[in-house]
DRENTINU-217994 format. One record per residue (C-alpha): residue number from 1; y, x, z. Coordinates in steps of 0.1 Angstrom, whole numbers, always signed. Example, Ala and Ser with C-alpha at 12.3 -4.5 7.8 and 13.67 -1.06 7.14 Angstrom:
BEGIN
 num    c2    c1    c3
   1   -45  +123   +78
   2   -11  +137   +71
***
This chain:
BEGIN
 num    c2    c1    c3
   1  +675  +932  +954
   2  +684  +923  +922
   3  +667  +907  +893
   4  +667  +917  +859
   5  +647  +909  +823
   6  +642  +937  +806
   7  +625  +942  +774
   8  +608  +973  +763
   9  +627 +1001  +738
  10  +593 +1016  +726
  11  +583  +988  +705
  12  +596  +977  +671
  13  +585  +937  +675
  14  +570  +914  +699
  15  +579  +935  +727
  16  +565  +928  +761
  17  +593  +922  +784
  18  +594  +923  +826
  19  +611  +915  +855
  20  +628  +945  +875
  21  +629  +936  +911
  22  +646  +963  +923
  23  +670  +965  +960
  24  +669  +954  +997
  25  +652  +918 +1003
  26  +673  +897 +1022
  27  +679  +861 +1029
  28  +687  +853 +1000
  29  +667  +870  +974
  30  +638  +842  +974
  31  +665  +817  +960
  32  +680  +845  +934
  33  +640  +849  +922
  34  +634  +807  +918
  35  +667  +808  +895
  36  +654  +838  +875
  37  +617  +817  +873
  38  +637  +790  +861
  39  +650  +810  +838
  40  +621  +822  +822
  41  +602  +788  +825
  42  +561  +798  +818
  43  +566  +829  +805
  44  +544  +849  +824
  45  +565  +881  +832
  46  +549  +903  +856
  47  +571  +912  +881
  48  +582  +955  +886
  49  +589  +962  +921
  50  +610  +991  +938
  51  +624  +981  +973
  52  +628  +998 +1003
  53  +622  +968 +1022
  54  +635  +941 +1042
  55  +636  +903 +1056
  56  +594  +894 +1065
  57  +599  +860 +1059
  58  +622  +860 +1027
  59  +591  +884 +1015
  60  +565  +859 +1025
  61  +586  +831 +1008
  62  +589  +857  +970
  63  +550  +862  +970
  64  +543  +828  +974
  65  +561  +820  +945
  66  +552  +846  +925
  67  +515  +836  +931
  68  +524  +795  +921
  69  +540  +810  +891
  70  +509  +828  +882
  71  +528  +865  +877
  72  +515  +899  +880
  73  +533  +927  +903
  74  +537  +963  +899
  75  +555  +995  +919
  76  +577 +1007  +894
  77  +610 +1015  +888
  78  +631 +1006  +857
  79  +650 +1028  +836
  80  +673 +1007  +812
  81  +693 +1016  +781
  82  +717 +1046  +778
  83  +719 +1048  +819
  84  +729 +1076  +837
  85  +702 +1088  +858
  86  +723 +1082  +889
  87  +724 +1046  +879
  88  +695 +1039  +857
  89  +703 +1002  +856
  90  +737 +1001  +851
  91  +758  +966  +847
  92  +771  +982  +815
  93  +734  +976  +797
  94  +730  +940  +802
  95  +747  +921  +783
  96  +763  +886  +785
  97  +739  +863  +782
  98  +718  +886  +813
  99  +695  +904  +783
 100  +690  +944  +782
 101  +666  +967  +774
 102  +647  +999  +786
 103  +620 +1014  +797
 104  +598 +1017  +834
 105  +588 +1047  +852
 106  +560 +1056  +881
 107  +571 +1090  +892
 108  +588 +1087  +926
 109  +585 +1046  +925
 110  +578 +1032  +959
 111  +578  +996  +975
 112  +581  +997 +1014
 113  +579  +980 +1045
 114  +582  +940 +1039
 115  +581  +953  +998
 116  +538  +949  +997
 117  +541  +915 +1011
 118  +562  +903  +982
 119  +544  +925  +959
 120  +507  +909  +975
 121  +513  +876  +953
 122  +508  +889  +922
 123  +476  +876  +905
 124  +474  +917  +889
 125  +488  +941  +914
 126  +492  +975  +899
 127  +506 +1005  +907
 128  +498 +1041  +896
 129  +490 +1070  +919
 130  +528 +1085  +911
 131  +541 +1056  +932
 132  +538 +1052  +969
 133  +530 +1018  +985
 134  +542 +1020 +1021
 135  +545 +1002 +1054
 136  +556 +1001 +1091
 137  +555  +981 +1119
 138  +573  +946 +1116
 139  +601  +948 +1138
 140  +616  +908 +1150
 141  +652  +909 +1161
 142  +667  +881 +1188
 143  +697  +874 +1187
 144  +712  +858 +1221
 145  +737  +830 +1218
 146  +756  +814 +1252
 147  +758  +780 +1236
 148  +776  +751 +1256
 149  +780  +715 +1256
 150  +799  +690 +1266
 151  +775  +664 +1282
 152  +784  +628 +1292
 153  +758  +607 +1321
 154  +762  +571 +1343
 155  +741  +561 +1367
 156  +712  +537 +1373
 157  +702  +529 +1403
 158  +715  +558 +1419
 159  +703  +586 +1398
 160  +725  +600 +1369
 161  +708  +599 +1335
 162  +724  +611 +1299
 163  +742  +592 +1278
 164  +754  +622 +1253
 165  +750  +657 +1245
 166  +778  +673 +1223
 167  +779  +707 +1213
 168  +814  +724 +1221
 169  +811  +765 +1221
 170  +783  +787 +1204
 171  +794  +824 +1209
 172  +766  +853 +1209
 173  +758  +877 +1240
 174  +737  +900 +1225
 175  +707  +910 +1209
 176  +672  +919 +1212
 177  +640  +937 +1190
 178  +607  +947 +1195
 179  +578  +962 +1174
 180  +552  +940 +1188
 181  +537  +913 +1172
 182  +536  +872 +1192
 183  +509  +849 +1183
 184  +534  +827 +1157
 185  +539  +864 +1141
 186  +506  +876 +1140
 187  +492  +846 +1127
 188  +518  +844 +1101
 189  +508  +878 +1086
 190  +469  +872 +1090
 191  +475  +837 +1072
 192  +496  +849 +1046
 193  +472  +882 +1038
 194  +442  +855 +1035
 195  +463  +837 +1010
 196  +466  +864  +987
 197  +435  +882  +985
 198  +450  +907 +1009
 199  +426  +922 +1039
 200  +440  +921 +1076
 201  +428  +954 +1076
 202  +469  +960 +1068
 203  +478  +950 +1096
 204  +462  +975 +1119
 205  +477 +1005 +1095
 206  +507  +983 +1093
 207  +508  +985 +1136
 208  +497 +1022 +1137
 209  +529 +1029 +1125
 210  +567 +1036 +1141
 211  +595 +1015 +1124
 212  +615 +1047 +1116
 213  +584 +1060 +1099
 214  +566 +1047 +1068
 215  +526 +1053 +1060
 216  +520 +1055 +1026
 217  +486 +1038 +1016
 218  +466 +1060  +994
 219  +448 +1046  +961
 220  +415 +1042  +978
 221  +422 +1021 +1010
 222  +451  +996  +987
 223  +423  +988  +966
 224  +395  +987  +994
 225  +418  +960 +1012
 226  +427  +945  +980
 227  +466  +953  +983
 228  +459  +967  +947
 229  +438  +949  +920
 230  +435  +984  +902
 231  +453 +1017  +896
 232  +475 +1018  +862
 233  +455 +1050  +844
 234  +475 +1078  +830
 235  +491 +1061  +796
 236  +496 +1030  +812
 237  +532 +1019  +828
 238  +542  +995  +852
 239  +553  +962  +834
 240  +522  +961  +814
 241  +505  +924  +816
 242  +466  +922  +825
 243  +447  +927  +792
 244  +426  +896  +784
 245  +392  +892  +774
 246  +386  +910  +740
 247  +419  +924  +740
 248  +421  +945  +706
 249  +416  +982  +714
 250  +458  +992  +709
 251  +472  +958  +724
 252  +496  +967  +752
 253  +483  +960  +782
 254  +467  +976  +809
 255  +427  +976  +820
 256  +417  +973  +782
 257  +380  +968  +789
 258  +351 +1001  +780
 259  +345  +999  +745
 260  +312 +1023  +731
 261  +334 +1048  +716
 262  +319 +1064  +689
 263  +313 +1028  +672
 264  +351 +1026  +675
 265  +358 +1057  +660
 266  +335 +1048  +632
 267  +354 +1026  +625
 268  +386 +1039  +628
 269  +375 +1066  +597
 270  +344 +1052  +576
 271  +352 +1082  +549
 272  +330 +1106  +571
 273  +288 +1101  +584
 274  +294 +1101  +624
 275  +266 +1130  +628
 276  +237 +1125  +646
 277  +234 +1125  +685
 278  +224 +1154  +699
 279  +219 +1174  +730
 280  +244 +1181  +751
 281  +263 +1218  +744
 282  +289 +1236  +765
 283  +320 +1253  +751
 284  +343 +1273  +771
 285  +378 +1262  +757
 286  +412 +1264  +757
 287  +441 +1250  +749
 288  +483 +1254  +750
 289  +507 +1278  +741
 290  +487 +1307  +754
 291  +518 +1333  +751
 292  +530 +1305  +777
 293  +505 +1282  +795
 294  +470 +1287  +786
 295  +444 +1265  +807
 296  +402 +1269  +804
 297  +381 +1244  +807
 298  +340 +1237  +799
 299  +338 +1206  +773
 300  +302 +1191  +777
 301  +287 +1173  +751
 302  +261 +1156  +739
 303  +227 +1137  +753
 304  +216 +1150  +788
 305  +180 +1168  +782
 306  +152 +1183  +803
 307  +164 +1213  +791
 308  +203 +1208  +800
 309  +196 +1224  +834
 310  +192 +1253  +821
 311  +218 +1255  +794
 312  +241 +1247  +825
 313  +234 +1270  +846
 314  +232 +1299  +821
 315  +270 +1289  +813
 316  +277 +1289  +845
 317  +264 +1326  +852
 318  +286 +1336  +828
 319  +316 +1327  +844
 320  +307 +1341  +876
 321  +332 +1324  +902
 322  +356 +1312  +881
 323  +358 +1276  +891
 324  +363 +1261  +854
 325  +368 +1222  +855
 326  +337 +1207  +838
 327  +348 +1176  +814
 328  +323 +1153  +802
 329  +314 +1128  +774
 330  +277 +1113  +769
 331  +258 +1085  +765
 332  +239 +1094  +797
 333  +196 +1110  +791
 334  +173 +1128  +814
 335  +180 +1112  +848
 336  +161 +1145  +863
 337  +181 +1166  +842
 338  +213 +1148  +856
 339  +208 +1151  +890
 340  +196 +1188  +888
 341  +233 +1195  +865
 342  +247 +1173  +893
 343  +237 +1194  +921
 344  +246 +1227  +903
 345  +282 +1217  +898
 346  +286 +1203  +936
 347  +273 +1238  +947
 348  +297 +1258  +925
 349  +321 +1230  +938
 350  +338 +1224  +904
 351  +358 +1197  +888
 352  +346 +1173  +866
 353  +362 +1146  +845
 354  +360 +1122  +816
 355  +375 +1138  +782
 356  +363 +1143  +745
 357  +372 +1179  +729
 358  +382 +1181  +695
 359  +384 +1218  +678
 360  +412 +1228  +650
 361  +403 +1220  +617
 362  +371 +1193  +628
 363  +373 +1159  +609
 364  +371 +1133  +631
 365  +340 +1122  +636
 366  +327 +1155  +639
 367  +355 +1170  +663
 368  +334 +1202  +676
 369  +323 +1208  +642
 370  +304 +1244  +641
 371  +327 +1257  +617
 372  +357 +1260  +643
 373  +339 +1275  +671
 374  +347 +1313  +677
 375  +320 +1331  +677
 376  +329 +1348  +713
 377  +352 +1343  +737
 378  +365 +1309  +747
 379  +374 +1280  +714
 380  +410 +1266  +710
 381  +415 +1229  +712
 382  +427 +1198  +725
 383  +411 +1175  +754
 384  +421 +1138  +757
 385  +407 +1110  +780
 386  +420 +1080  +756
 387  +387 +1069  +742
 388  +365 +1094  +759
 389  +332 +1079  +776
 390  +305 +1085  +802
 391  +278 +1066  +805
 392  +241 +1059  +822
 393  +233 +1093  +841
 394  +260 +1112  +831
 395  +283 +1095  +859
 396  +253 +1111  +884
 397  +271 +1145  +871
 398  +303 +1133  +871
 399  +301 +1123  +904
 400  +292 +1155  +919
 401  +325 +1172  +903
 402  +353 +1183  +938
 403  +375 +1168  +928
 404  +362 +1137  +900
 405  +390 +1124  +884
 406  +391 +1100  +856
 407  +423 +1091  +828
 408  +418 +1059  +803
 409  +383 +1067  +798
 410  +352 +1043  +800
 411  +326 +1049  +830
 412  +293 +1030  +828
 413  +260 +1029  +848
 414  +226 +1022  +837
 415  +206 +1003  +869
 416  +173 +1022  +878
 417  +142 +1009  +875
 418  +124  +997  +906
 419  +102 +1035  +908
 420  +134 +1054  +900
 421  +153 +1037  +928
 422  +148 +1059  +956
 423  +158 +1087  +941
 424  +184 +1071  +924
 425  +199 +1063  +958
 426  +190 +1091  +972
 427  +211 +1114  +951
 428  +242 +1087  +950
 429  +246 +1092  +989
 430  +239 +1128  +989
 431  +269 +1126  +961
 432  +295 +1113  +994
 433  +292 +1077  +971
 434  +295 +1044  +994
 435  +251 +1039  +981
 436  +251 +1007 +1003
 437  +281  +989  +981
 438  +266 +1010  +951
 439  +230  +996  +955
 440  +246  +961  +957
 441  +266  +971  +925
 442  +233  +978  +908
 443  +209  +950  +917
 444  +237  +925  +909
 445  +236  +940  +873
 446  +207  +936  +847
 447  +192  +973  +837
 448  +212  +974  +809
 449  +244  +998  +807
 450  +266  +986  +833
 451  +310  +992  +828
 452  +325 +1004  +858
 453  +368  +995  +863
 454  +389 +1024  +872
 455  +391 +1005  +906
 456  +359  +999  +914
 457  +350 +1036  +910
 458  +375 +1051  +929
 459  +366 +1020  +960
 460  +325 +1032  +960
 461  +336 +1069  +952
 462  +321 +1072  +918
 463  +358 +1089  +910
 464  +385 +1106  +941
 465  +418 +1105  +917
 466  +433 +1094  +887
 467  +442 +1120  +861
 468  +480 +1124  +866
 469  +508 +1110  +837
 470  +511 +1142  +818
 471  +477 +1159  +824
 472  +446 +1155  +804
 473  +410 +1160  +819
 474  +402 +1200  +830
 475  +445 +1208  +824
 476  +437 +1227  +856
 477  +434 +1261  +853
 478  +458 +1288  +835
 479  +438 +1311  +811
 480  +438 +1352  +809
 481  +467 +1347  +787
 482  +491 +1327  +804
 483  +525 +1337  +808
 484  +542 +1331  +844
 485  +554 +1299  +854
 486  +552 +1265  +875
 487  +520 +1255  +857
 488  +507 +1291  +857
 489  +516 +1312  +887
 490  +510 +1343  +885
 491  +484 +1343  +911
 492  +458 +1319  +894
 493  +463 +1337  +859
 494  +450 +1372  +881
 495  +421 +1353  +889
 496  +408 +1346  +855
 497  +391 +1367  +840
 498  +379 +1366  +803
 499  +342 +1354  +798
 500  +334 +1383  +778
 501  +343 +1408  +809
 502  +325 +1382  +831
 503  +294 +1382  +806
 504  +291 +1422  +814
***
């Protein structure tokens, strides 16, 4: 393994830096890491790992050094400036003083075998859904050595007593290995994981995988076991530091705290008046170049009222058998209406996500102005996860999707009142959310809005996936005019019919 201190290329000043750690972990890797930590002094630079693994004891030592230094860890590869694709950390890109500039990436990055043990040392431990953390059995290698000694004795009261012993020869006579953890090795692993705040469940996963294979740890399991503390969103990259409390919305960090999206928009542009809150409406949308790739979704934005389920039912009837994703943005509203909508979406087998839809030529604070809505058929526009929100009872609808995914958006819930609690938790259980843990979380909060981090939403089952890098909410199903491509295969396009035809 080699360590390189890298400065981000994606900025002009106050550029983030990280320690790129790539390669096999060997017995001398901890000493190399110690030198790097001494060089950075008090700076808290994240350590970005990409490694096939290596020596377990060395990984323990590295993890403890990282934890003592208070550093964060991430899984990711690093590509230095002007390096070729087959040598992403080329020597030519590293200056004589050791400085370098580059970018990190998640897609295809990996941390296998002993690497997750070193990764576990981070005070914050993140990866994306496009990187891989993998484990397998620990292999202990035993080297047999024959040692020869010259021993001198003397006789004392008729008994031989050793006077001196000197080694005069040492010869290797074989080697053996075992994947069975002895008591000492098991105790060392258990102690280390506990020290790092990782569940002992990881041991069972490791021991169930042969040493010549790798078991990829699913993101939800990594979060549940504490191996990960959060998942990177689609627009976050390995090496981003964790946001400090109260960090500005444009701060370069991951895990931004939830913000009130409408208030944020108002602060960004005061030249227009924010439209008054209105009941949820549904728009059949398309975006992209429809001569090539044109995806469709149902945009559902506004307050949930008692008659919202009826409007949703009418929309679903119009669409027939088409399973278009439902992209939500709402402050919530009527709880019983949310229950009804969630059950309709689950019965129809639709995907849900959180996103804000913007129509062309609409003002910033009225992004779905009526003037830009199509008089018939789908409306063209754009959708984005960034800054979107699904709060209060909107999250009850979100959890009904199959699948249900989220990007860089805010999710929140309000604790039910005592009279609502029974039907509230019955619905949560019906949607496959971990009702017990969910109830514990809810009962521990105030009656006001509870913001839910992505990691907790995944762990509880409120969502079961993160929107992939490069995708947006609803970016799943191609429209009828899409040209055949990898994203839009002909068979998928053939299954989609125009809204007008479905209505007839």
